[in-house]
Every structure is written in structure tokens, then in C-alpha cells.
PyMOL Python script that loads the backbone (N, CA, C, O; Angstrom):
from pymol import cmd

cmd.read_pdbstr("""\
ATOM      1  N   MET A   1     109.232 116.229  40.574  1.00  0.00           N
ATOM      2  CA  MET A   1     110.258 116.490  41.557  1.00  0.00           C
ATOM      3  C   MET A   1     110.560 115.241  42.371  1.00  0.00           C
ATOM      4  O   MET A   1     111.717 114.962  42.685  1.00  0.00           O
ATOM      5  N   VAL A   2     109.515 114.491  42.711  1.00  0.00           N
ATOM      6  CA  VAL A   2     109.730 113.291  43.520  1.00  0.00           C
ATOM      7  C   VAL A   2     110.530 112.258  42.735  1.00  0.00           C
ATOM      8  O   VAL A   2     111.492 111.689  43.249  1.00  0.00           O
ATOM      9  N   SER A   3     110.129 112.017  41.487  1.00  0.00           N
ATOM     10  CA  SER A   3     110.807 111.005  40.658  1.00  0.00           C
ATOM     11  C   SER A   3     112.297 111.278  40.509  1.00  0.00           C
ATOM     12  O   SER A   3     113.085 110.342  40.375  1.00  0.00           O
ATOM     13  N   HIS A   4     112.687 112.533  40.532  1.00  0.00           N
ATOM     14  CA  HIS A   4     114.077 112.901  40.333  1.00  0.00           C
ATOM     15  C   HIS A   4     114.836 113.131  41.641  1.00  0.00           C
ATOM     16  O   HIS A   4     115.954 113.646  41.625  1.00  0.00           O
ATOM     17  N   GLY A   5     114.235 112.751  42.774  1.00  0.00           N
ATOM     18  CA  GLY A   5     114.940 112.793  44.049  1.00  0.00           C
ATOM     19  C   GLY A   5     115.090 114.170  44.668  1.00  0.00           C
ATOM     20  O   GLY A   5     116.043 114.407  45.410  1.00  0.00           O
ATOM     21  N   HIS A   6     114.168 115.088  44.382  1.00  0.00           N
ATOM     22  CA  HIS A   6     114.244 116.428  44.950  1.00  0.00           C
ATOM     23  C   HIS A   6     113.447 116.564  46.248  1.00  0.00           C
ATOM     24  O   HIS A   6     113.393 117.651  46.823  1.00  0.00           O
ATOM     25  N   VAL A   7     112.834 115.491  46.712  1.00  0.00           N
ATOM     26  CA  VAL A   7     111.953 115.547  47.889  1.00  0.00           C
ATOM     27  C   VAL A   7     112.406 114.529  48.929  1.00  0.00           C
ATOM     28  O   VAL A   7     112.847 113.429  48.596  1.00  0.00           O
ATOM     29  N   THR A   8     112.287 114.927  50.209  1.00  0.00           N
ATOM     30  CA  THR A   8     112.568 113.988  51.292  1.00  0.00           C
ATOM     31  C   THR A   8     111.323 113.830  52.169  1.00  0.00           C
ATOM     32  O   THR A   8     110.496 114.735  52.273  1.00  0.00           O
ATOM     33  N   VAL A   9     111.217 112.680  52.782  1.00  0.00           N
ATOM     34  CA  VAL A   9     110.178 112.424  53.780  1.00  0.00           C
ATOM     35  C   VAL A   9     110.914 111.975  55.030  1.00  0.00           C
ATOM     36  O   VAL A   9     111.622 110.967  55.026  1.00  0.00           O
ATOM     37  N   ASN A  10     110.737 112.731  56.089  1.00  0.00           N
ATOM     38  CA  ASN A  10     111.431 112.469  57.359  1.00  0.00           C
ATOM     39  C   ASN A  10     112.951 112.388  57.165  1.00  0.00           C
ATOM     40  O   ASN A  10     113.623 111.569  57.794  1.00  0.00           O
ATOM     41  N   GLY A  11     113.483 113.249  56.286  1.00  0.00           N
ATOM     42  CA  GLY A  11     114.917 113.332  56.081  1.00  0.00           C
ATOM     43  C   GLY A  11     115.504 112.338  55.107  1.00  0.00           C
ATOM     44  O   GLY A  11     116.706 112.387  54.847  1.00  0.00           O
ATOM     45  N   LYS A  12     114.699 111.426  54.551  1.00  0.00           N
ATOM     46  CA  LYS A  12     115.204 110.428  53.602  1.00  0.00           C
ATOM     47  C   LYS A  12     114.691 110.758  52.208  1.00  0.00           C
ATOM     48  O   LYS A  12     113.516 111.078  52.029  1.00  0.00           O
ATOM     49  N   VAL A  13     115.576 110.677  51.224  1.00  0.00           N
ATOM     50  CA  VAL A  13     115.198 110.971  49.842  1.00  0.00           C
ATOM     51  C   VAL A  13     114.166 109.957  49.375  1.00  0.00           C
ATOM     52  O   VAL A  13     114.310 108.753  49.589  1.00  0.00           O
ATOM     53  N   VAL A  14     113.120 110.469  48.732  1.00  0.00           N
ATOM     54  CA  VAL A  14     112.053 109.629  48.193  1.00  0.00           C
ATOM     55  C   VAL A  14     111.999 109.869  46.695  1.00  0.00           C
ATOM     56  O   VAL A  14     112.023 111.016  46.250  1.00  0.00           O
ATOM     57  N   ASN A  15     111.925 108.793  45.904  1.00  0.00           N
ATOM     58  CA  ASN A  15     111.817 108.950  44.459  1.00  0.00           C
ATOM     59  C   ASN A  15     110.630 108.179  43.887  1.00  0.00           C
ATOM     60  O   ASN A  15     110.581 107.906  42.688  1.00  0.00           O
ATOM     61  N   ILE A  16     109.692 107.836  44.733  1.00  0.00           N
ATOM     62  CA  ILE A  16     108.483 107.132  44.319  1.00  0.00           C
ATOM     63  C   ILE A  16     107.297 108.069  44.557  1.00  0.00           C
ATOM     64  O   ILE A  16     106.944 108.332  45.707  1.00  0.00           O
ATOM     65  N   PRO A  17     106.670 108.583  43.473  1.00  0.00           N
ATOM     66  CA  PRO A  17     105.573 109.547  43.637  1.00  0.00           C
ATOM     67  C   PRO A  17     104.399 109.016  44.460  1.00  0.00           C
ATOM     68  O   PRO A  17     103.680 109.801  45.079  1.00  0.00           O
ATOM     69  N   SER A  18     104.197 107.708  44.478  1.00  0.00           N
ATOM     70  CA  SER A  18     103.071 107.143  45.224  1.00  0.00           C
ATOM     71  C   SER A  18     103.460 106.758  46.649  1.00  0.00           C
ATOM     72  O   SER A  18     102.729 106.016  47.305  1.00  0.00           O
ATOM     73  N   PHE A  19     104.585 107.244  47.132  1.00  0.00           N
ATOM     74  CA  PHE A  19     105.064 106.944  48.481  1.00  0.00           C
ATOM     75  C   PHE A  19     103.970 107.292  49.489  1.00  0.00           C
ATOM     76  O   PHE A  19     103.416 108.391  49.451  1.00  0.00           O
ATOM     77  N   LEU A  20     103.667 106.382  50.368  1.00  0.00           N
ATOM     78  CA  LEU A  20     102.603 106.563  51.352  1.00  0.00           C
ATOM     79  C   LEU A  20     103.140 107.289  52.580  1.00  0.00           C
ATOM     80  O   LEU A  20     104.068 106.816  53.236  1.00  0.00           O
ATOM     81  N   VAL A  21     102.550 108.438  52.885  1.00  0.00           N
ATOM     82  CA  VAL A  21     102.947 109.182  54.076  1.00  0.00           C
ATOM     83  C   VAL A  21     101.917 108.982  55.173  1.00  0.00           C
ATOM     84  O   VAL A  21     100.761 108.650  54.908  1.00  0.00           O
ATOM     85  N   LYS A  22     102.354 109.190  56.411  1.00  0.00           N
ATOM     86  CA  LYS A  22     101.478 109.023  57.570  1.00  0.00           C
ATOM     87  C   LYS A  22     101.374 110.344  58.320  1.00  0.00           C
ATOM     88  O   LYS A  22     102.150 111.272  58.090  1.00  0.00           O
ATOM     89  N   VAL A  23     100.411 110.407  59.210  1.00  0.00           N
ATOM     90  CA  VAL A  23     100.276 111.586  60.066  1.00  0.00           C
ATOM     91  C   VAL A  23     101.569 111.755  60.853  1.00  0.00           C
ATOM     92  O   VAL A  23     102.080 110.804  61.445  1.00  0.00           O
ATOM     93  N   GLY A  24     102.087 112.969  60.852  1.00  0.00           N
ATOM     94  CA  GLY A  24     103.331 113.266  61.547  1.00  0.00           C
ATOM     95  C   GLY A  24     104.548 113.283  60.634  1.00  0.00           C
ATOM     96  O   GLY A  24     105.604 113.773  61.033  1.00  0.00           O
ATOM     97  N   ASP A  25     104.425 112.762  59.420  1.00  0.00           N
ATOM     98  CA  ASP A  25     105.551 112.763  58.486  1.00  0.00           C
ATOM     99  C   ASP A  25     105.853 114.180  58.010  1.00  0.00           C
ATOM    100  O   ASP A  25     104.944 114.979  57.782  1.00  0.00           O
ATOM    101  N   GLU A  26     107.134 114.476  57.866  1.00  0.00           N
ATOM    102  CA  GLU A  26     107.565 115.784  57.379  1.00  0.00           C
ATOM    103  C   GLU A  26     108.081 115.629  55.953  1.00  0.00           C
ATOM    104  O   GLU A  26     108.968 114.817  55.687  1.00  0.00           O
ATOM    105  N   ILE A  27     107.523 116.407  55.050  1.00  0.00           N
ATOM    106  CA  ILE A  27     107.881 116.375  53.637  1.00  0.00           C
ATOM    107  C   ILE A  27     108.637 117.661  53.341  1.00  0.00           C
ATOM    108  O   ILE A  27     108.204 118.747  53.725  1.00  0.00           O
ATOM    109  N   GLN A  28     109.774 117.532  52.652  1.00  0.00           N
ATOM    110  CA  GLN A  28     110.605 118.705  52.432  1.00  0.00           C
ATOM    111  C   GLN A  28     111.275 118.635  51.061  1.00  0.00           C
ATOM    112  O   GLN A  28     111.626 117.559  50.578  1.00  0.00           O
ATOM    113  N   VAL A  29     111.445 119.807  50.447  1.00  0.00           N
ATOM    114  CA  VAL A  29     112.277 119.906  49.254  1.00  0.00           C
ATOM    115  C   VAL A  29     113.719 119.819  49.740  1.00  0.00           C
ATOM    116  O   VAL A  29     114.084 120.451  50.732  1.00  0.00           O
ATOM    117  N   ARG A  30     114.531 119.041  49.046  1.00  0.00           N
ATOM    118  CA  ARG A  30     115.917 118.855  49.487  1.00  0.00           C
ATOM    119  C   ARG A  30     116.648 120.178  49.608  1.00  0.00           C
ATOM    120  O   ARG A  30     116.347 121.139  48.900  1.00  0.00           O
ATOM    121  N   ASP A  31     117.599 120.212  50.501  1.00  0.00           N
ATOM    122  CA  ASP A  31     118.378 121.417  50.764  1.00  0.00           C
ATOM    123  C   ASP A  31     119.531 121.515  49.761  1.00  0.00           C
ATOM    124  O   ASP A  31     120.708 121.485  50.122  1.00  0.00           O
ATOM    125  N   ARG A  32     119.143 121.634  48.490  1.00  0.00           N
ATOM    126  CA  ARG A  32     120.111 121.817  47.407  1.00  0.00           C
ATOM    127  C   ARG A  32     119.612 122.961  46.538  1.00  0.00           C
ATOM    128  O   ARG A  32     118.405 123.156  46.393  1.00  0.00           O
ATOM    129  N   ASP A  33     120.525 123.705  45.970  1.00  0.00           N
ATOM    130  CA  ASP A  33     120.140 124.836  45.121  1.00  0.00           C
ATOM    131  C   ASP A  33     119.262 124.392  43.959  1.00  0.00           C
ATOM    132  O   ASP A  33     118.268 125.047  43.645  1.00  0.00           O
ATOM    133  N   SER A  34     119.627 123.278  43.315  1.00  0.00           N
ATOM    134  CA  SER A  34     118.862 122.830  42.150  1.00  0.00           C
ATOM    135  C   SER A  34     117.433 122.447  42.539  1.00  0.00           C
ATOM    136  O   SER A  34     116.491 122.785  41.823  1.00  0.00           O
ATOM    137  N   SER A  35     117.261 121.756  43.648  1.00  0.00           N
ATOM    138  CA  SER A  35     115.931 121.342  44.092  1.00  0.00           C
ATOM    139  C   SER A  35     115.069 122.548  44.457  1.00  0.00           C
ATOM    140  O   SER A  35     113.897 122.620  44.088  1.00  0.00           O
ATOM    141  N   ARG A  36     115.647 123.469  45.166  1.00  0.00           N
ATOM    142  CA  ARG A  36     114.888 124.653  45.599  1.00  0.00           C
ATOM    143  C   ARG A  36     114.580 125.577  44.423  1.00  0.00           C
ATOM    144  O   ARG A  36     113.534 126.225  44.406  1.00  0.00           O
ATOM    145  N   ARG A  37     115.474 125.645  43.448  1.00  0.00           N
ATOM    146  CA  ARG A  37     115.219 126.455  42.258  1.00  0.00           C
ATOM    147  C   ARG A  37     114.017 125.895  41.481  1.00  0.00           C
ATOM    148  O   ARG A  37     113.179 126.654  40.995  1.00  0.00           O
ATOM    149  N   ILE A  38     113.943 124.585  41.370  1.00  0.00           N
ATOM    150  CA  ILE A  38     112.809 123.959  40.685  1.00  0.00           C
ATOM    151  C   ILE A  38     111.515 124.290  41.421  1.00  0.00           C
ATOM    152  O   ILE A  38     110.511 124.616  40.788  1.00  0.00           O
ATOM    153  N   ALA A  39     111.528 124.212  42.738  1.00  0.00           N
ATOM    154  CA  ALA A  39     110.332 124.541  43.532  1.00  0.00           C
ATOM    155  C   ALA A  39     109.926 125.991  43.304  1.00  0.00           C
ATOM    156  O   ALA A  39     108.748 126.283  43.100  1.00  0.00           O
ATOM    157  N   ARG A  40     110.894 126.896  43.339  1.00  0.00           N
ATOM    158  CA  ARG A  40     110.595 128.321  43.113  1.00  0.00           C
ATOM    159  C   ARG A  40     110.063 128.562  41.708  1.00  0.00           C
ATOM    160  O   ARG A  40     109.106 129.314  41.526  1.00  0.00           O
ATOM    161  N   ASP A  41     110.677 127.928  40.714  1.00  0.00           N
ATOM    162  CA  ASP A  41     110.257 128.098  39.324  1.00  0.00           C
ATOM    163  C   ASP A  41     108.834 127.607  39.088  1.00  0.00           C
ATOM    164  O   ASP A  41     108.164 128.054  38.157  1.00  0.00           O
ATOM    165  N   ASN A  42     108.375 126.688  39.934  1.00  0.00           N
ATOM    166  CA  ASN A  42     107.014 126.156  39.810  1.00  0.00           C
ATOM    167  C   ASN A  42     106.046 126.817  40.779  1.00  0.00           C
ATOM    168  O   ASN A  42     104.956 126.304  41.028  1.00  0.00           O
ATOM    169  N   HIS A  43     106.454 127.966  41.325  1.00  0.00           N
ATOM    170  CA  HIS A  43     105.592 128.810  42.160  1.00  0.00           C
ATOM    171  C   HIS A  43     105.023 128.069  43.374  1.00  0.00           C
ATOM    172  O   HIS A  43     103.824 128.131  43.643  1.00  0.00           O
ATOM    173  N   TYR A  44     105.893 127.372  44.100  1.00  0.00           N
ATOM    174  CA  TYR A  44     105.453 126.650  45.290  1.00  0.00           C
ATOM    175  C   TYR A  44     104.829 127.580  46.329  1.00  0.00           C
ATOM    176  O   TYR A  44     103.970 127.156  47.102  1.00  0.00           O
ATOM    177  N   GLU A  45     105.256 128.844  46.352  1.00  0.00           N
ATOM    178  CA  GLU A  45     104.752 129.777  47.368  1.00  0.00           C
ATOM    179  C   GLU A  45     103.248 130.019  47.224  1.00  0.00           C
ATOM    180  O   GLU A  45     102.553 130.234  48.216  1.00  0.00           O
ATOM    181  N   GLY A  46     102.755 129.982  45.996  1.00  0.00           N
ATOM    182  CA  GLY A  46     101.347 130.275  45.750  1.00  0.00           C
ATOM    183  C   GLY A  46     100.462 129.046  45.749  1.00  0.00           C
ATOM    184  O   GLY A  46      99.252 129.159  45.555  1.00  0.00           O
ATOM    185  N   ALA A  47     101.036 127.885  45.960  1.00  0.00           N
ATOM    186  CA  ALA A  47     100.247 126.644  45.913  1.00  0.00           C
ATOM    187  C   ALA A  47      99.304 126.560  47.115  1.00  0.00           C
ATOM    188  O   ALA A  47      99.640 126.975  48.224  1.00  0.00           O
ATOM    189  N   ALA A  48      98.131 126.019  46.864  1.00  0.00           N
ATOM    190  CA  ALA A  48      97.150 125.837  47.938  1.00  0.00           C
ATOM    191  C   ALA A  48      97.631 124.735  48.885  1.00  0.00           C
ATOM    192  O   ALA A  48      98.151 123.710  48.446  1.00  0.00           O
ATOM    193  N   VAL A  49      97.452 124.956  50.166  1.00  0.00           N
ATOM    194  CA  VAL A  49      97.840 123.969  51.178  1.00  0.00           C
ATOM    195  C   VAL A  49      96.575 123.301  51.687  1.00  0.00           C
ATOM    196  O   VAL A  49      95.684 123.978  52.199  1.00  0.00           O
ATOM    197  N   PRO A  50      96.481 121.965  51.554  1.00  0.00           N
ATOM    198  CA  PRO A  50      95.291 121.255  52.028  1.00  0.00           C
ATOM    199  C   PRO A  50      95.110 121.409  53.546  1.00  0.00           C
ATOM    200  O   PRO A  50      96.073 121.656  54.272  1.00  0.00           O
ATOM    201  N   ALA A  51      93.894 121.264  54.001  1.00  0.00           N
ATOM    202  CA  ALA A  51      93.574 121.421  55.426  1.00  0.00           C
ATOM    203  C   ALA A  51      94.297 120.391  56.306  1.00  0.00           C
ATOM    204  O   ALA A  51      94.509 120.634  57.494  1.00  0.00           O
ATOM    205  N   TYR A  52      94.665 119.272  55.743  1.00  0.00           N
ATOM    206  CA  TYR A  52      95.299 118.208  56.519  1.00  0.00           C
ATOM    207  C   TYR A  52      96.829 118.331  56.549  1.00  0.00           C
ATOM    208  O   TYR A  52      97.522 117.431  57.024  1.00  0.00           O
ATOM    209  N   MET A  53      97.342 119.453  56.037  1.00  0.00           N
ATOM    210  CA  MET A  53      98.787 119.688  56.042  1.00  0.00           C
ATOM    211  C   MET A  53      99.107 121.012  56.701  1.00  0.00           C
ATOM    212  O   MET A  53      98.307 121.948  56.678  1.00  0.00           O
ATOM    213  N   GLU A  54     100.273 121.075  57.279  1.00  0.00           N
ATOM    214  CA  GLU A  54     100.798 122.305  57.878  1.00  0.00           C
ATOM    215  C   GLU A  54     102.019 122.685  57.038  1.00  0.00           C
ATOM    216  O   GLU A  54     102.864 121.834  56.757  1.00  0.00           O
ATOM    217  N   SER A  55     102.118 123.948  56.639  1.00  0.00           N
ATOM    218  CA  SER A  55     103.226 124.314  55.752  1.00  0.00           C
ATOM    219  C   SER A  55     104.199 125.288  56.409  1.00  0.00           C
ATOM    220  O   SER A  55     103.833 126.086  57.272  1.00  0.00           O
ATOM    221  N   ASP A  56     105.437 125.193  55.974  1.00  0.00           N
ATOM    222  CA  ASP A  56     106.498 126.109  56.364  1.00  0.00           C
ATOM    223  C   ASP A  56     107.178 126.506  55.051  1.00  0.00           C
ATOM    224  O   ASP A  56     108.206 125.943  54.676  1.00  0.00           O
ATOM    225  N   VAL A  57     106.586 127.486  54.359  1.00  0.00           N
ATOM    226  CA  VAL A  57     107.027 127.872  53.017  1.00  0.00           C
ATOM    227  C   VAL A  57     108.474 128.343  53.015  1.00  0.00           C
ATOM    228  O   VAL A  57     109.227 127.992  52.107  1.00  0.00           O
ATOM    229  N   GLN A  58     108.879 129.120  53.999  1.00  0.00           N
ATOM    230  CA  GLN A  58     110.255 129.641  54.047  1.00  0.00           C
ATOM    231  C   GLN A  58     111.298 128.533  54.063  1.00  0.00           C
ATOM    232  O   GLN A  58     112.378 128.683  53.491  1.00  0.00           O
ATOM    233  N   ASN A  59     110.980 127.431  54.714  1.00  0.00           N
ATOM    234  CA  ASN A  59     111.938 126.331  54.838  1.00  0.00           C
ATOM    235  C   ASN A  59     111.652 125.174  53.892  1.00  0.00           C
ATOM    236  O   ASN A  59     112.240 124.101  54.023  1.00  0.00           O
ATOM    237  N   PHE A  60     110.746 125.390  52.934  1.00  0.00           N
ATOM    238  CA  PHE A  60     110.436 124.388  51.908  1.00  0.00           C
ATOM    239  C   PHE A  60     109.974 123.066  52.510  1.00  0.00           C
ATOM    240  O   PHE A  60     110.365 121.998  52.038  1.00  0.00           O
ATOM    241  N   ARG A  61     109.149 123.131  53.542  1.00  0.00           N
ATOM    242  CA  ARG A  61     108.697 121.885  54.162  1.00  0.00           C
ATOM    243  C   ARG A  61     107.237 121.952  54.555  1.00  0.00           C
ATOM    244  O   ARG A  61     106.632 123.022  54.629  1.00  0.00           O
ATOM    245  N   GLY A  62     106.696 120.787  54.802  1.00  0.00           N
ATOM    246  CA  GLY A  62     105.326 120.674  55.270  1.00  0.00           C
ATOM    247  C   GLY A  62     105.202 119.435  56.133  1.00  0.00           C
ATOM    248  O   GLY A  62     106.069 118.561  56.116  1.00  0.00           O
ATOM    249  N   LYS A  63     104.125 119.367  56.881  1.00  0.00           N
ATOM    250  CA  LYS A  63     103.917 118.230  57.782  1.00  0.00           C
ATOM    251  C   LYS A  63     102.482 117.759  57.653  1.00  0.00           C
ATOM    252  O   LYS A  63     101.555 118.566  57.585  1.00  0.00           O
ATOM    253  N   VAL A  64     102.307 116.449  57.620  1.00  0.00           N
ATOM    254  CA  VAL A  64     100.973 115.855  57.568  1.00  0.00           C
ATOM    255  C   VAL A  64     100.419 115.892  58.984  1.00  0.00           C
ATOM    256  O   VAL A  64     100.984 115.270  59.884  1.00  0.00           O
ATOM    257  N   ILE A  65      99.307 116.622  59.197  1.00  0.00           N
ATOM    258  CA  ILE A  65      98.760 116.746  60.553  1.00  0.00           C
ATOM    259  C   ILE A  65      97.478 115.954  60.757  1.00  0.00           C
ATOM    260  O   ILE A  65      97.002 115.818  61.884  1.00  0.00           O
ATOM    261  N   ALA A  66      96.917 115.432  59.673  1.00  0.00           N
ATOM    262  CA  ALA A  66      95.701 114.613  59.770  1.00  0.00           C
ATOM    263  C   ALA A  66      95.540 113.838  58.472  1.00  0.00           C
ATOM    264  O   ALA A  66      96.165 114.162  57.462  1.00  0.00           O
ATOM    265  N   LEU A  67      94.709 112.824  58.505  1.00  0.00           N
ATOM    266  CA  LEU A  67      94.390 112.109  57.271  1.00  0.00           C
ATOM    267  C   LEU A  67      93.352 112.918  56.500  1.00  0.00           C
ATOM    268  O   LEU A  67      92.472 113.526  57.110  1.00  0.00           O
ATOM    269  N   PRO A  68      93.438 112.938  55.164  1.00  0.00           N
ATOM    270  CA  PRO A  68      92.448 113.699  54.394  1.00  0.00           C
ATOM    271  C   PRO A  68      91.059 113.084  54.497  1.00  0.00           C
ATOM    272  O   PRO A  68      90.903 111.863  54.531  1.00  0.00           O
ATOM    273  N   GLU A  69      90.076 113.935  54.545  1.00  0.00           N
ATOM    274  CA  GLU A  69      88.676 113.506  54.544  1.00  0.00           C
ATOM    275  C   GLU A  69      88.139 113.661  53.122  1.00  0.00           C
ATOM    276  O   GLU A  69      88.737 114.357  52.302  1.00  0.00           O
ATOM    277  N   ARG A  70      87.048 113.032  52.842  1.00  0.00           N
ATOM    278  CA  ARG A  70      86.448 113.100  51.509  1.00  0.00           C
ATOM    279  C   ARG A  70      86.195 114.551  51.089  1.00  0.00           C
ATOM    280  O   ARG A  70      86.353 114.887  49.915  1.00  0.00           O
ATOM    281  N   GLU A  71      85.809 115.401  52.020  1.00  0.00           N
ATOM    282  CA  GLU A  71      85.519 116.810  51.713  1.00  0.00           C
ATOM    283  C   GLU A  71      86.783 117.584  51.334  1.00  0.00           C
ATOM    284  O   GLU A  71      86.690 118.654  50.732  1.00  0.00           O
ATOM    285  N   ASP A  72      87.953 117.063  51.675  1.00  0.00           N
ATOM    286  CA  ASP A  72      89.203 117.755  51.396  1.00  0.00           C
ATOM    287  C   ASP A  72      89.625 117.673  49.935  1.00  0.00           C
ATOM    288  O   ASP A  72      90.472 118.448  49.490  1.00  0.00           O
ATOM    289  N   PHE A  73      89.044 116.743  49.186  1.00  0.00           N
ATOM    290  CA  PHE A  73      89.408 116.591  47.783  1.00  0.00           C
ATOM    291  C   PHE A  73      88.722 117.654  46.938  1.00  0.00           C
ATOM    292  O   PHE A  73      87.607 118.068  47.255  1.00  0.00           O
ATOM    293  N   PRO A  74      89.373 118.102  45.865  1.00  0.00           N
ATOM    294  CA  PRO A  74      88.754 119.117  45.005  1.00  0.00           C
ATOM    295  C   PRO A  74      87.423 118.634  44.437  1.00  0.00           C
ATOM    296  O   PRO A  74      87.213 117.433  44.264  1.00  0.00           O
ATOM    297  N   LYS A  75      86.545 119.558  44.153  1.00  0.00           N
ATOM    298  CA  LYS A  75      85.204 119.215  43.663  1.00  0.00           C
ATOM    299  C   LYS A  75      85.241 118.460  42.339  1.00  0.00           C
ATOM    300  O   LYS A  75      84.366 117.635  42.075  1.00  0.00           O
ATOM    301  N   PHE A  76      86.250 118.735  41.499  1.00  0.00           N
ATOM    302  CA  PHE A  76      86.319 118.070  40.201  1.00  0.00           C
ATOM    303  C   PHE A  76      86.787 116.622  40.303  1.00  0.00           C
ATOM    304  O   PHE A  76      86.666 115.869  39.337  1.00  0.00           O
ATOM    305  N   PHE A  77      87.317 116.220  41.453  1.00  0.00           N
ATOM    306  CA  PHE A  77      87.824 114.867  41.662  1.00  0.00           C
ATOM    307  C   PHE A  77      86.658 113.887  41.713  1.00  0.00           C
ATOM    308  O   PHE A  77      85.733 114.050  42.510  1.00  0.00           O
ATOM    309  N   GLN A  78      86.708 112.878  40.864  1.00  0.00           N
ATOM    310  CA  GLN A  78      85.630 111.877  40.823  1.00  0.00           C
ATOM    311  C   GLN A  78      86.216 110.517  41.199  1.00  0.00           C
ATOM    312  O   GLN A  78      86.809 109.824  40.373  1.00  0.00           O
ATOM    313  N   GLU A  79      86.036 110.161  42.451  1.00  0.00           N
ATOM    314  CA  GLU A  79      86.673 108.945  42.960  1.00  0.00           C
ATOM    315  C   GLU A  79      86.184 107.684  42.263  1.00  0.00           C
ATOM    316  O   GLU A  79      86.927 106.707  42.170  1.00  0.00           O
ATOM    317  N   THR A  80      84.945 107.685  41.770  1.00  0.00           N
ATOM    318  CA  THR A  80      84.450 106.493  41.070  1.00  0.00           C
ATOM    319  C   THR A  80      85.265 106.225  39.807  1.00  0.00           C
ATOM    320  O   THR A  80      85.479 105.068  39.446  1.00  0.00           O
ATOM    321  N   GLN A  81      85.719 107.274  39.138  1.00  0.00           N
ATOM    322  CA  GLN A  81      86.548 107.074  37.947  1.00  0.00           C
ATOM    323  C   GLN A  81      87.911 106.509  38.308  1.00  0.00           C
ATOM    324  O   GLN A  81      88.474 105.715  37.554  1.00  0.00           O
ATOM    325  N   VAL A  82      88.441 106.907  39.445  1.00  0.00           N
ATOM    326  CA  VAL A  82      89.732 106.375  39.883  1.00  0.00           C
ATOM    327  C   VAL A  82      89.577 104.879  40.197  1.00  0.00           C
ATOM    328  O   VAL A  82      90.405 104.066  39.787  1.00  0.00           O
ATOM    329  N   VAL A  83      88.523 104.530  40.921  1.00  0.00           N
ATOM    330  CA  VAL A  83      88.270 103.134  41.268  1.00  0.00           C
ATOM    331  C   VAL A  83      88.080 102.307  40.002  1.00  0.00           C
ATOM    332  O   VAL A  83      88.640 101.216  39.892  1.00  0.00           O
ATOM    333  N   GLU A  84      87.306 102.802  39.054  1.00  0.00           N
ATOM    334  CA  GLU A  84      87.081 102.076  37.807  1.00  0.00           C
ATOM    335  C   GLU A  84      88.381 101.886  37.035  1.00  0.00           C
ATOM    336  O   GLU A  84      88.616 100.824  36.459  1.00  0.00           O
ATOM    337  N   PHE A  85      89.229 102.921  37.023  1.00  0.00           N
ATOM    338  CA  PHE A  85      90.501 102.827  36.303  1.00  0.00           C
ATOM    339  C   PHE A  85      91.380 101.719  36.888  1.00  0.00           C
ATOM    340  O   PHE A  85      91.936 100.910  36.145  1.00  0.00           O
ATOM    341  N   TYR A  86      91.507 101.682  38.212  1.00  0.00           N
ATOM    342  CA  TYR A  86      92.380 100.702  38.844  1.00  0.00           C
ATOM    343  C   TYR A  86      91.736  99.321  38.978  1.00  0.00           C
ATOM    344  O   TYR A  86      92.425  98.362  39.323  1.00  0.00           O
ATOM    345  N   ALA A  87      90.460  99.198  38.719  1.00  0.00           N
ATOM    346  CA  ALA A  87      89.771  97.918  38.809  1.00  0.00           C
ATOM    347  C   ALA A  87      89.983  97.080  37.545  1.00  0.00           C
ATOM    348  O   ALA A  87      89.621  95.904  37.510  1.00  0.00           O
ATOM    349  N   ARG A  88      90.563  97.678  36.519  1.00  0.00           N
ATOM    350  CA  ARG A  88      90.761  96.944  35.243  1.00  0.00           C
ATOM    351  C   ARG A  88      91.742  95.834  35.397  1.00  0.00           C
ATOM    352  O   ARG A  88      92.025  95.122  34.434  1.00  0.00           O
TER     353      ARG A  88
END
""", "prot")
cmd.dss("prot")
cmd.show_as("cartoon", "prot")
cmd.util.cbc("prot")
cmd.orient("prot")
């Protein structure tokens, strides 16, 4: 969705999936039928919301309220593998 311009951060269209957000940034699905249909088709309503985010499902938006802590990452996430991958 991000690559195809269906997401905004603080009201500006973002098309870079690795876009760095900060505490206080508001992330939203664009206010277009096509963008919102894609979100609905991918069951955005049932998606888990991380502890460091605040969600407003009805309005297709969320807000970063804190930086993620190590405990916030899923148990299957192995950060050493990520570091090794990018260290090449």
C-alpha cells in the first residue's frame, strides 16, 4: 500500500515503505475509495495494534505515541538475523 501511494504521514503521501516516523506522527490510509477498499480487503480492522500506536479504525488512521521497545517486537523476530543481513 505504501509503495503505491495509498498511505499518508501527517497529511503527505508517502511511497517509501522504510519511511521513518517519529512520535506524534499520524499515519492514515488516503481518503480515496480505492485506497480504503484495499485496506478493507486486507482486513485492517482485525489487525493487531502495537502498544506504541494509537488507532482510529473508523477513520483509517493511527498515531505513533511512543518509540517501540524491544519487548514490543513479536517473539519470532530475531534481530541478530536482521543485523547480519544488513551487515553484508
